[in-house]
N, CA, C and O atoms as a Maestro MAE file, in Angstrom:
{
 s_m_m2io_version
 :::
 2.0.0
}

f_m_ct {
 s_m_title
 :::
 protein
 m_atom[300] {
  # First column is atom index #
  i_m_mmod_type
  r_m_x_coord
  r_m_y_coord
  r_m_z_coord
  i_m_residue_number
  s_m_chain_name
  s_m_pdb_residue_name
  s_m_pdb_atom_name
  i_m_atomic_number
  :::
  1 25 0.840 -1.183 0.000 1 A "MET " " N  " 7
  2 3 0.000 0.000 0.000 1 A "MET " " CA " 6
  3 2 0.876 1.233 0.000 1 A "MET " " C  " 6
  4 15 1.951 1.234 0.600 1 A "MET " " O  " 8
  5 25 0.435 2.270 -0.658 2 A "GLY " " N  " 7
  6 3 1.208 3.488 -0.660 2 A "GLY " " CA " 6
  7 2 0.401 4.647 -1.195 2 A "GLY " " C  " 6
  8 15 -0.640 4.471 -1.828 2 A "GLY " " O  " 8
  9 25 0.903 5.830 -0.929 3 A "TRP " " N  " 7
  10 3 0.248 7.037 -1.410 3 A "TRP " " CA " 6
  11 2 0.960 7.525 -2.658 3 A "TRP " " C  " 6
  12 15 2.189 7.563 -2.709 3 A "TRP " " O  " 8
  13 25 0.189 7.895 -3.653 4 A "ASP " " N  " 7
  14 3 0.744 8.530 -4.834 4 A "ASP " " CA " 6
  15 2 0.966 9.986 -4.446 4 A "ASP " " C  " 6
  16 15 -0.001 10.692 -4.157 4 A "ASP " " O  " 8
  17 25 2.198 10.450 -4.430 5 A "SER " " N  " 7
  18 3 2.509 11.785 -3.921 5 A "SER " " CA " 6
  19 2 1.965 12.906 -4.806 5 A "SER " " C  " 6
  20 15 1.874 14.045 -4.350 5 A "SER " " O  " 8
  21 25 1.607 12.623 -6.037 6 A "LYS " " N  " 7
  22 3 1.121 13.656 -6.936 6 A "LYS " " CA " 6
  23 2 -0.396 13.797 -6.914 6 A "LYS " " C  " 6
  24 15 -0.926 14.785 -7.422 6 A "LYS " " O  " 8
  25 25 -1.092 12.847 -6.344 7 A "LYS " " N  " 7
  26 3 -2.554 12.874 -6.330 7 A "LYS " " CA " 6
  27 2 -3.041 12.419 -4.963 7 A "LYS " " C  " 6
  28 15 -2.312 11.760 -4.222 7 A "LYS " " O  " 8
  29 25 -4.289 12.778 -4.631 8 A "ASP " " N  " 7
  30 3 -4.907 12.295 -3.404 8 A "ASP " " CA " 6
  31 2 -5.505 10.920 -3.656 8 A "ASP " " C  " 6
  32 15 -6.717 10.740 -3.547 8 A "ASP " " O  " 8
  33 25 -4.674 9.965 -3.988 9 A "VAL " " N  " 7
  34 3 -5.135 8.627 -4.332 9 A "VAL " " CA " 6
  35 2 -4.332 7.622 -3.515 9 A "VAL " " C  " 6
  36 15 -3.105 7.699 -3.448 9 A "VAL " " O  " 8
  37 25 -5.028 6.694 -2.904 10 A "HIS " " N  " 7
  38 3 -4.379 5.634 -2.147 10 A "HIS " " CA " 6
  39 2 -4.362 4.387 -3.007 10 A "HIS " " C  " 6
  40 15 -5.409 3.940 -3.475 10 A "HIS " " O  " 8
  41 25 -3.201 3.828 -3.216 11 A "LEU " " N  " 7
  42 3 -3.066 2.650 -4.066 11 A "LEU " " CA " 6
  43 2 -2.841 1.424 -3.206 11 A "LEU " " C  " 6
  44 15 -1.903 1.379 -2.410 11 A "LEU " " O  " 8
  45 25 -3.704 0.425 -3.367 12 A "ASP " " N  " 7
  46 3 -3.575 -0.835 -2.642 12 A "ASP " " CA " 6
  47 2 -3.047 -1.861 -3.635 12 A "ASP " " C  " 6
  48 15 -3.758 -2.266 -4.556 12 A "ASP " " O  " 8
  49 25 -1.823 -2.273 -3.450 13 A "ARG " " N  " 7
  50 3 -1.202 -3.192 -4.402 13 A "ARG " " CA " 6
  51 2 -1.054 -4.568 -3.778 13 A "ARG " " C  " 6
  52 15 -0.648 -4.698 -2.623 13 A "ARG " " O  " 8
  53 25 -1.379 -5.567 -4.531 14 A "SER " " N  " 7
  54 3 -1.187 -6.932 -4.042 14 A "SER " " CA " 6
  55 2 0.280 -7.302 -4.170 14 A "SER " " C  " 6
  56 15 1.064 -6.561 -4.764 14 A "SER " " O  " 8
  57 25 0.649 -8.438 -3.619 15 A "SER " " N  " 7
  58 3 2.056 -8.849 -3.646 15 A "SER " " CA " 6
  59 2 2.547 -9.125 -5.067 15 A "SER " " C  " 6
  60 15 3.750 -9.065 -5.319 15 A "SER " " O  " 8
  61 25 1.643 -9.426 -5.994 16 A "ALA " " N  " 7
  62 3 2.038 -9.698 -7.369 16 A "ALA " " CA " 6
  63 2 2.357 -8.419 -8.130 16 A "ALA " " C  " 6
  64 15 2.890 -8.470 -9.238 16 A "ALA " " O  " 8
  65 25 2.032 -7.266 -7.537 17 A "GLY " " N  " 7
  66 3 2.357 -6.002 -8.179 17 A "GLY " " CA " 6
  67 2 1.219 -5.406 -8.978 17 A "GLY " " C  " 6
  68 15 1.359 -4.299 -9.499 17 A "GLY " " O  " 8
  69 25 0.098 -6.098 -9.096 18 A "SER " " N  " 7
  70 3 -1.024 -5.528 -9.835 18 A "SER " " CA " 6
  71 2 -1.883 -4.688 -8.894 18 A "SER " " C  " 6
  72 15 -1.886 -4.900 -7.681 18 A "SER " " O  " 8
  73 25 -2.588 -3.761 -9.453 19 A "LEU " " N  " 7
  74 3 -3.446 -2.865 -8.686 19 A "LEU " " CA " 6
  75 2 -4.781 -3.546 -8.438 19 A "LEU " " C  " 6
  76 15 -5.489 -3.893 -9.384 19 A "LEU " " O  " 8
  77 25 -5.137 -3.744 -7.145 20 A "SER " " N  " 7
  78 3 -6.376 -4.440 -6.832 20 A "SER " " CA " 6
  79 2 -7.484 -3.497 -6.375 20 A "SER " " C  " 6
  80 15 -8.662 -3.843 -6.463 20 A "SER " " O  " 8
  81 25 -7.123 -2.305 -5.887 21 A "ARG " " N  " 7
  82 3 -8.136 -1.366 -5.419 21 A "ARG " " CA " 6
  83 2 -7.601 0.048 -5.554 21 A "ARG " " C  " 6
  84 15 -6.424 0.298 -5.297 21 A "ARG " " O  " 8
  85 25 -8.456 0.967 -5.955 22 A "LEU " " N  " 7
  86 3 -8.100 2.368 -6.070 22 A "LEU " " CA " 6
  87 2 -9.053 3.152 -5.194 22 A "LEU " " C  " 6
  88 15 -10.264 3.110 -5.408 22 A "LEU " " O  " 8
  89 25 -8.531 3.867 -4.210 23 A "GLU " " N  " 7
  90 3 -9.354 4.630 -3.286 23 A "GLU " " CA " 6
  91 2 -9.071 6.104 -3.499 23 A "GLU " " C  " 6
  92 15 -7.939 6.554 -3.324 23 A "GLU " " O  " 8
  93 25 -10.101 6.866 -3.878 24 A "VAL " " N  " 7
  94 3 -9.963 8.294 -4.119 24 A "VAL " " CA " 6
  95 2 -10.528 9.025 -2.917 24 A "VAL " " C  " 6
  96 15 -11.670 8.796 -2.519 24 A "VAL " " O  " 8
  97 25 -9.731 9.895 -2.348 25 A "LEU " " N  " 7
  98 3 -10.150 10.653 -1.179 25 A "LEU " " CA " 6
  99 2 -10.727 11.985 -1.630 25 A "LEU " " C  " 6
  100 15 -10.098 12.723 -2.388 25 A "LEU " " O  " 8
  101 25 -11.932 12.283 -1.155 26 A "GLU " " N  " 7
  102 3 -12.587 13.525 -1.533 26 A "GLU " " CA " 6
  103 2 -12.845 14.367 -0.305 26 A "GLU " " C  " 6
  104 15 -12.809 13.866 0.819 26 A "GLU " " O  " 8
  105 25 -13.101 15.623 -0.510 27 A "GLY " " N  " 7
  106 3 -13.463 16.503 0.586 27 A "GLY " " CA " 6
  107 2 -12.293 17.345 1.039 27 A "GLY " " C  " 6
  108 15 -11.163 17.183 0.577 27 A "GLY " " O  " 8
  109 25 -12.593 18.259 1.965 28 A "PRO " " N  " 7
  110 3 -11.548 19.156 2.437 28 A "PRO " " CA " 6
  111 2 -10.499 18.421 3.258 28 A "PRO " " C  " 6
  112 15 -10.802 17.443 3.941 28 A "PRO " " O  " 8
  113 25 -9.308 18.886 3.187 29 A "SER " " N  " 7
  114 3 -8.240 18.295 3.983 29 A "SER " " CA " 6
  115 2 -7.516 19.418 4.720 29 A "SER " " C  " 6
  116 15 -7.599 20.581 4.326 29 A "SER " " O  " 8
  117 25 -6.830 19.075 5.760 30 A "GLY " " N  " 7
  118 3 -6.086 20.067 6.516 30 A "GLY " " CA " 6
  119 2 -6.930 20.700 7.603 30 A "GLY " " C  " 6
  120 15 -8.020 20.224 7.917 30 A "GLY " " O  " 8
  121 25 -6.422 21.766 8.166 31 A "LEU " " N  " 7
  122 3 -7.097 22.445 9.258 31 A "LEU " " CA " 6
  123 2 -8.237 23.305 8.746 31 A "LEU " " C  " 6
  124 15 -8.145 23.920 7.684 31 A "LEU " " O  " 8
  125 25 -9.301 23.338 9.511 32 A "ARG " " N  " 7
  126 3 -10.428 24.192 9.171 32 A "ARG " " CA " 6
  127 2 -10.259 25.491 9.932 32 A "ARG " " C  " 6
  128 15 -10.055 25.485 11.146 32 A "ARG " " O  " 8
  129 25 -10.342 26.593 9.228 33 A "VAL " " N  " 7
  130 3 -10.197 27.902 9.853 33 A "VAL " " CA " 6
  131 2 -11.593 28.465 10.086 33 A "VAL " " C  " 6
  132 15 -12.372 28.641 9.149 33 A "VAL " " O  " 8
  133 25 -11.895 28.744 11.356 34 A "ARG " " N  " 7
  134 3 -13.209 29.280 11.708 34 A "ARG " " CA " 6
  135 2 -13.045 30.737 12.150 34 A "ARG " " C  " 6
  136 15 -12.076 31.099 12.817 34 A "ARG " " O  " 8
  137 25 -14.014 31.553 11.759 35 A "SER " " N  " 7
  138 3 -13.988 32.943 12.195 35 A "SER " " CA " 6
  139 2 -14.356 33.012 13.671 35 A "SER " " C  " 6
  140 15 -14.924 32.072 14.226 35 A "SER " " O  " 8
  141 25 -14.030 34.123 14.291 36 A "GLU " " N  " 7
  142 3 -14.376 34.294 15.700 36 A "GLU " " CA " 6
  143 2 -15.889 34.282 15.884 36 A "GLU " " C  " 6
  144 15 -16.385 33.762 16.883 36 A "GLU " " O  " 8
  145 25 -16.617 34.843 14.944 37 A "VAL " " N  " 7
  146 3 -18.082 34.864 15.005 37 A "VAL " " CA " 6
  147 2 -18.630 33.433 14.994 37 A "VAL " " C  " 6
  148 15 -19.542 33.108 15.754 37 A "VAL " " O  " 8
  149 25 -18.075 32.589 14.134 38 A "GLU " " N  " 7
  150 3 -18.530 31.197 14.061 38 A "GLU " " CA " 6
  151 2 -18.222 30.454 15.366 38 A "GLU " " C  " 6
  152 15 -19.048 29.682 15.852 38 A "GLU " " O  " 8
  153 25 -17.043 30.687 15.925 39 A "ARG " " N  " 7
  154 3 -16.692 30.033 17.198 39 A "ARG " " CA " 6
  155 2 -17.613 30.481 18.324 39 A "ARG " " C  " 6
  156 15 -18.038 29.666 19.142 39 A "ARG " " O  " 8
  157 25 -17.927 31.791 18.371 40 A "VAL " " N  " 7
  158 3 -18.831 32.308 19.401 40 A "VAL " " CA " 6
  159 2 -20.207 31.669 19.257 40 A "VAL " " C  " 6
  160 15 -20.825 31.311 20.260 40 A "VAL " " O  " 8
  161 25 -20.697 31.521 18.032 41 A "ARG " " N  " 7
  162 3 -22.007 30.904 17.797 41 A "ARG " " CA " 6
  163 2 -22.021 29.451 18.277 41 A "ARG " " C  " 6
  164 15 -22.992 29.010 18.892 41 A "ARG " " O  " 8
  165 25 -20.951 28.712 17.998 42 A "ILE " " N  " 7
  166 3 -20.855 27.309 18.425 42 A "ILE " " CA " 6
  167 2 -20.797 27.228 19.944 42 A "ILE " " C  " 6
  168 15 -21.459 26.380 20.543 42 A "ILE " " O  " 8
  169 25 -20.011 28.102 20.574 43 A "VAL " " N  " 7
  170 3 -19.916 28.120 22.037 43 A "VAL " " CA " 6
  171 2 -21.275 28.445 22.644 43 A "VAL " " C  " 6
  172 15 -21.694 27.797 23.603 43 A "VAL " " O  " 8
  173 25 -21.967 29.439 22.098 44 A "ALA " " N  " 7
  174 3 -23.283 29.812 22.621 44 A "ALA " " CA " 6
  175 2 -24.260 28.650 22.526 44 A "ALA " " C  " 6
  176 15 -25.038 28.415 23.451 44 A "ALA " " O  " 8
  177 25 -24.226 27.920 21.411 45 A "GLU " " N  " 7
  178 3 -25.109 26.764 21.264 45 A "GLU " " CA " 6
  179 2 -24.759 25.675 22.272 45 A "GLU " " C  " 6
  180 15 -25.647 24.987 22.776 45 A "GLU " " O  " 8
  181 25 -23.484 25.516 22.566 46 A "SER " " N  " 7
  182 3 -23.072 24.481 23.518 46 A "SER " " CA " 6
  183 2 -23.484 24.818 24.950 46 A "SER " " C  " 6
  184 15 -23.553 23.932 25.801 46 A "SER " " O  " 8
  185 25 -23.756 26.097 25.216 47 A "LEU " " N  " 7
  186 3 -24.143 26.531 26.554 47 A "LEU " " CA " 6
  187 2 -25.652 26.524 26.780 47 A "LEU " " C  " 6
  188 15 -26.104 26.767 27.899 47 A "LEU " " O  " 8
  189 25 -26.433 26.252 25.749 48 A "LEU " " N  " 7
  190 3 -27.888 26.207 25.897 48 A "LEU " " CA " 6
  191 2 -28.292 25.072 26.830 48 A "LEU " " C  " 6
  192 15 -27.648 24.023 26.843 48 A "LEU " " O  " 8
  193 25 -29.355 25.274 27.614 49 A "PRO " " N  " 7
  194 3 -29.814 24.205 28.506 49 A "PRO " " CA " 6
  195 2 -30.157 22.937 27.711 49 A "PRO " " C  " 6
  196 15 -30.861 22.995 26.703 49 A "PRO " " O  " 8
  197 25 -29.657 21.819 28.175 50 A "GLY " " N  " 7
  198 3 -29.934 20.535 27.536 50 A "GLY " " CA " 6
  199 2 -29.020 20.194 26.367 50 A "GLY " " C  " 6
  200 15 -29.109 19.099 25.812 50 A "GLY " " O  " 8
  201 25 -28.141 21.124 25.987 51 A "ALA " " N  " 7
  202 3 -27.226 20.859 24.871 51 A "ALA " " CA " 6
  203 2 -26.172 19.849 25.303 51 A "ALA " " C  " 6
  204 15 -25.640 19.924 26.411 51 A "ALA " " O  " 8
  205 25 -25.876 18.903 24.414 52 A "GLN " " N  " 7
  206 3 -24.812 17.934 24.687 52 A "GLN " " CA " 6
  207 2 -23.606 18.311 23.843 52 A "GLN " " C  " 6
  208 15 -23.702 18.498 22.630 52 A "GLN " " O  " 8
  209 25 -22.473 18.417 24.518 53 A "MET " " N  " 7
  210 3 -21.254 18.865 23.859 53 A "MET " " CA " 6
  211 2 -20.912 18.006 22.648 53 A "MET " " C  " 6
  212 15 -20.529 18.532 21.603 53 A "MET " " O  " 8
  213 25 -21.046 16.686 22.779 54 A "SER " " N  " 7
  214 3 -20.672 15.801 21.680 54 A "SER " " CA " 6
  215 2 -21.566 16.027 20.460 54 A "SER " " C  " 6
  216 15 -21.091 15.954 19.327 54 A "SER " " O  " 8
  217 25 -22.847 16.299 20.679 55 A "GLU " " N  " 7
  218 3 -23.759 16.548 19.551 55 A "GLU " " CA " 6
  219 2 -23.437 17.863 18.860 55 A "GLU " " C  " 6
  220 15 -23.447 17.942 17.631 55 A "GLU " " O  " 8
  221 25 -23.153 18.890 19.642 56 A "VAL " " N  " 7
  222 3 -22.796 20.195 19.069 56 A "VAL " " CA " 6
  223 2 -21.494 20.066 18.282 56 A "VAL " " C  " 6
  224 15 -21.386 20.578 17.168 56 A "VAL " " O  " 8
  225 25 -20.518 19.389 18.855 57 A "ALA " " N  " 7
  226 3 -19.230 19.214 18.184 57 A "ALA " " CA " 6
  227 2 -19.406 18.454 16.871 57 A "ALA " " C  " 6
  228 15 -18.836 18.839 15.850 57 A "ALA " " O  " 8
  229 25 -20.182 17.391 16.893 58 A "ARG " " N  " 7
  230 3 -20.412 16.591 15.680 58 A "ARG " " CA " 6
  231 2 -21.124 17.422 14.614 58 A "ARG " " C  " 6
  232 15 -20.794 17.336 13.431 58 A "ARG " " O  " 8
  233 25 -22.095 18.220 15.035 59 A "LYS " " N  " 7
  234 3 -22.872 19.055 14.097 59 A "LYS " " CA " 6
  235 2 -21.970 20.007 13.312 59 A "LYS " " C  " 6
  236 15 -22.198 20.260 12.129 59 A "LYS " " O  " 8
  237 25 -20.946 20.530 13.984 60 A "TYR " " N  " 7
  238 3 -20.069 21.518 13.349 60 A "TYR " " CA " 6
  239 2 -18.725 20.960 12.913 60 A "TYR " " C  " 6
  240 15 -17.867 21.714 12.455 60 A "TYR " " O  " 8
  241 25 -18.529 19.666 13.044 61 A "GLY " " N  " 7
  242 3 -17.269 19.067 12.614 61 A "GLY " " CA " 6
  243 2 -16.090 19.487 13.477 61 A "GLY " " C  " 6
  244 15 -14.964 19.613 12.993 61 A "GLY " " O  " 8
  245 25 -16.359 19.702 14.753 62 A "ALA " " N  " 7
  246 3 -15.305 20.088 15.691 62 A "ALA " " CA " 6
  247 2 -15.145 18.973 16.716 62 A "ALA " " C  " 6
  248 15 -15.879 17.985 16.695 62 A "ALA " " O  " 8
  249 25 -14.187 19.141 17.606 63 A "THR " " N  " 7
  250 3 -14.041 18.197 18.710 63 A "THR " " CA " 6
  251 2 -14.571 18.852 19.975 63 A "THR " " C  " 6
  252 15 -14.661 20.076 20.067 63 A "THR " " O  " 8
  253 25 -14.920 18.016 20.948 64 A "ARG " " N  " 7
  254 3 -15.381 18.554 22.230 64 A "ARG " " CA " 6
  255 2 -14.310 19.431 22.848 64 A "ARG " " C  " 6
  256 15 -14.614 20.464 23.445 64 A "ARG " " O  " 8
  257 25 -13.066 19.027 22.708 65 A "TRP " " N  " 7
  258 3 -11.975 19.760 23.347 65 A "TRP " " CA " 6
  259 2 -11.766 21.119 22.706 65 A "TRP " " C  " 6
  260 15 -11.361 22.065 23.381 65 A "TRP " " O  " 8
  261 25 -12.036 21.229 21.409 66 A "GLN " " N  " 7
  262 3 -11.948 22.543 20.767 66 A "GLN " " CA " 6
  263 2 -12.983 23.481 21.373 66 A "GLN " " C  " 6
  264 15 -12.691 24.638 21.676 66 A "GLN " " O  " 8
  265 25 -14.210 22.958 21.547 67 A "ILE " " N  " 7
  266 3 -15.275 23.803 22.081 67 A "ILE " " CA " 6
  267 2 -14.990 24.172 23.534 67 A "ILE " " C  " 6
  268 15 -15.237 25.309 23.936 67 A "ILE " " O  " 8
  269 25 -14.479 23.239 24.326 68 A "TYR " " N  " 7
  270 3 -14.095 23.568 25.705 68 A "TYR " " CA " 6
  271 2 -13.036 24.666 25.717 68 A "TYR " " C  " 6
  272 15 -13.084 25.573 26.547 68 A "TYR " " O  " 8
  273 25 -12.087 24.581 24.799 69 A "ASP " " N  " 7
  274 3 -11.032 25.587 24.713 69 A "ASP " " CA " 6
  275 2 -11.614 26.938 24.307 69 A "ASP " " C  " 6
  276 15 -11.239 27.966 24.871 69 A "ASP " " O  " 8
  277 25 -12.521 26.947 23.342 70 A "TRP " " N  " 7
  278 3 -13.147 28.199 22.920 70 A "TRP " " CA " 6
  279 2 -13.941 28.808 24.064 70 A "TRP " " C  " 6
  280 15 -13.916 30.025 24.247 70 A "TRP " " O  " 8
  281 25 -14.647 27.988 24.840 71 A "ARG " " N  " 7
  282 3 -15.386 28.491 25.995 71 A "ARG " " CA " 6
  283 2 -14.434 29.199 26.955 71 A "ARG " " C  " 6
  284 15 -14.712 30.303 27.422 71 A "ARG " " O  " 8
  285 25 -13.310 28.548 27.241 72 A "ARG " " N  " 7
  286 3 -12.343 29.120 28.172 72 A "ARG " " CA " 6
  287 2 -11.818 30.453 27.646 72 A "ARG " " C  " 6
  288 15 -11.667 31.405 28.412 72 A "ARG " " O  " 8
  289 25 -11.540 30.526 26.355 73 A "ARG " " N  " 7
  290 3 -10.993 31.752 25.767 73 A "ARG " " CA " 6
  291 2 -11.995 32.900 25.781 73 A "ARG " " C  " 6
  292 15 -11.604 34.058 25.931 73 A "ARG " " O  " 8
  293 25 -13.283 32.596 25.627 74 A "PHE " " N  " 7
  294 3 -14.291 33.664 25.539 74 A "PHE " " CA " 6
  295 2 -14.817 34.113 26.900 74 A "PHE " " C  " 6
  296 15 -15.629 35.035 26.971 74 A "PHE " " O  " 8
  297 25 -14.368 33.477 27.977 75 A "ARG " " N  " 7
  298 3 -14.805 33.912 29.315 75 A "ARG " " CA " 6
  299 2 -14.211 35.239 29.683 75 A "ARG " " C  " 6
  300 15 -14.473 35.752 30.771 75 A "ARG " " O  " 8
  :::
 }
 m_bond[299] {
  # First column is bond index #
  i_m_from
  i_m_to
  i_m_order
  :::
  1 1 2 1
  2 2 3 1
  3 3 4 2
  4 3 5 1
  5 5 6 1
  6 6 7 1
  7 7 8 2
  8 7 9 1
  9 9 10 1
  10 10 11 1
  11 11 12 2
  12 11 13 1
  13 13 14 1
  14 14 15 1
  15 15 16 2
  16 15 17 1
  17 17 18 1
  18 18 19 1
  19 19 20 2
  20 19 21 1
  21 21 22 1
  22 22 23 1
  23 23 24 2
  24 23 25 1
  25 25 26 1
  26 26 27 1
  27 27 28 2
  28 27 29 1
  29 29 30 1
  30 30 31 1
  31 31 32 2
  32 31 33 1
  33 33 34 1
  34 34 35 1
  35 35 36 2
  36 35 37 1
  37 37 38 1
  38 38 39 1
  39 39 40 2
  40 39 41 1
  41 41 42 1
  42 42 43 1
  43 43 44 2
  44 43 45 1
  45 45 46 1
  46 46 47 1
  47 47 48 2
  48 47 49 1
  49 49 50 1
  50 50 51 1
  51 51 52 2
  52 51 53 1
  53 53 54 1
  54 54 55 1
  55 55 56 2
  56 55 57 1
  57 57 58 1
  58 58 59 1
  59 59 60 2
  60 59 61 1
  61 61 62 1
  62 62 63 1
  63 63 64 2
  64 63 65 1
  65 65 66 1
  66 66 67 1
  67 67 68 2
  68 67 69 1
  69 69 70 1
  70 70 71 1
  71 71 72 2
  72 71 73 1
  73 73 74 1
  74 74 75 1
  75 75 76 2
  76 75 77 1
  77 77 78 1
  78 78 79 1
  79 79 80 2
  80 79 81 1
  81 81 82 1
  82 82 83 1
  83 83 84 2
  84 83 85 1
  85 85 86 1
  86 86 87 1
  87 87 88 2
  88 87 89 1
  89 89 90 1
  90 90 91 1
  91 91 92 2
  92 91 93 1
  93 93 94 1
  94 94 95 1
  95 95 96 2
  96 95 97 1
  97 97 98 1
  98 98 99 1
  99 99 100 2
  100 99 101 1
  101 101 102 1
  102 102 103 1
  103 103 104 2
  104 103 105 1
  105 105 106 1
  106 106 107 1
  107 107 108 2
  108 107 109 1
  109 109 110 1
  110 110 111 1
  111 111 112 2
  112 111 113 1
  113 113 114 1
  114 114 115 1
  115 115 116 2
  116 115 117 1
  117 117 118 1
  118 118 119 1
  119 119 120 2
  120 119 121 1
  121 121 122 1
  122 122 123 1
  123 123 124 2
  124 123 125 1
  125 125 126 1
  126 126 127 1
  127 127 128 2
  128 127 129 1
  129 129 130 1
  130 130 131 1
  131 131 132 2
  132 131 133 1
  133 133 134 1
  134 134 135 1
  135 135 136 2
  136 135 137 1
  137 137 138 1
  138 138 139 1
  139 139 140 2
  140 139 141 1
  141 141 142 1
  142 142 143 1
  143 143 144 2
  144 143 145 1
  145 145 146 1
  146 146 147 1
  147 147 148 2
  148 147 149 1
  149 149 150 1
  150 150 151 1
  151 151 152 2
  152 151 153 1
  153 153 154 1
  154 154 155 1
  155 155 156 2
  156 155 157 1
  157 157 158 1
  158 158 159 1
  159 159 160 2
  160 159 161 1
  161 161 162 1
  162 162 163 1
  163 163 164 2
  164 163 165 1
  165 165 166 1
  166 166 167 1
  167 167 168 2
  168 167 169 1
  169 169 170 1
  170 170 171 1
  171 171 172 2
  172 171 173 1
  173 173 174 1
  174 174 175 1
  175 175 176 2
  176 175 177 1
  177 177 178 1
  178 178 179 1
  179 179 180 2
  180 179 181 1
  181 181 182 1
  182 182 183 1
  183 183 184 2
  184 183 185 1
  185 185 186 1
  186 186 187 1
  187 187 188 2
  188 187 189 1
  189 189 190 1
  190 190 191 1
  191 191 192 2
  192 191 193 1
  193 193 194 1
  194 194 195 1
  195 195 196 2
  196 195 197 1
  197 197 198 1
  198 198 199 1
  199 199 200 2
  200 199 201 1
  201 201 202 1
  202 202 203 1
  203 203 204 2
  204 203 205 1
  205 205 206 1
  206 206 207 1
  207 207 208 2
  208 207 209 1
  209 209 210 1
  210 210 211 1
  211 211 212 2
  212 211 213 1
  213 213 214 1
  214 214 215 1
  215 215 216 2
  216 215 217 1
  217 217 218 1
  218 218 219 1
  219 219 220 2
  220 219 221 1
  221 221 222 1
  222 222 223 1
  223 223 224 2
  224 223 225 1
  225 225 226 1
  226 226 227 1
  227 227 228 2
  228 227 229 1
  229 229 230 1
  230 230 231 1
  231 231 232 2
  232 231 233 1
  233 233 234 1
  234 234 235 1
  235 235 236 2
  236 235 237 1
  237 237 238 1
  238 238 239 1
  239 239 240 2
  240 239 241 1
  241 241 242 1
  242 242 243 1
  243 243 244 2
  244 243 245 1
  245 245 246 1
  246 246 247 1
  247 247 248 2
  248 247 249 1
  249 249 250 1
  250 250 251 1
  251 251 252 2
  252 251 253 1
  253 253 254 1
  254 254 255 1
  255 255 256 2
  256 255 257 1
  257 257 258 1
  258 258 259 1
  259 259 260 2
  260 259 261 1
  261 261 262 1
  262 262 263 1
  263 263 264 2
  264 263 265 1
  265 265 266 1
  266 266 267 1
  267 267 268 2
  268 267 269 1
  269 269 270 1
  270 270 271 1
  271 271 272 2
  272 271 273 1
  273 273 274 1
  274 274 275 1
  275 275 276 2
  276 275 277 1
  277 277 278 1
  278 278 279 1
  279 279 280 2
  280 279 281 1
  281 281 282 1
  282 282 283 1
  283 283 284 2
  284 283 285 1
  285 285 286 1
  286 286 287 1
  287 287 288 2
  288 287 289 1
  289 289 290 1
  290 290 291 1
  291 291 292 2
  292 291 293 1
  293 293 294 1
  294 294 295 1
  295 295 296 2
  296 295 297 1
  297 297 298 1
  298 298 299 1
  299 299 300 2
  :::
 }
}
């Protein structure tokens, strides 16, 4: 198995050397940059009564620890 360095393609090669599977990775990669306004909105939603941190984090593609950190910063 190996990554083709020129493309976002994962090549799964069998021991005989032939290509048995081609996996194409789609979607954004790398760090997501959020504006301060977006972070404040996510933090505010996480502070609503009955809100579960894991659900809020999943909804916005963040981690619970990111939201905890944002809460601490905005205090």
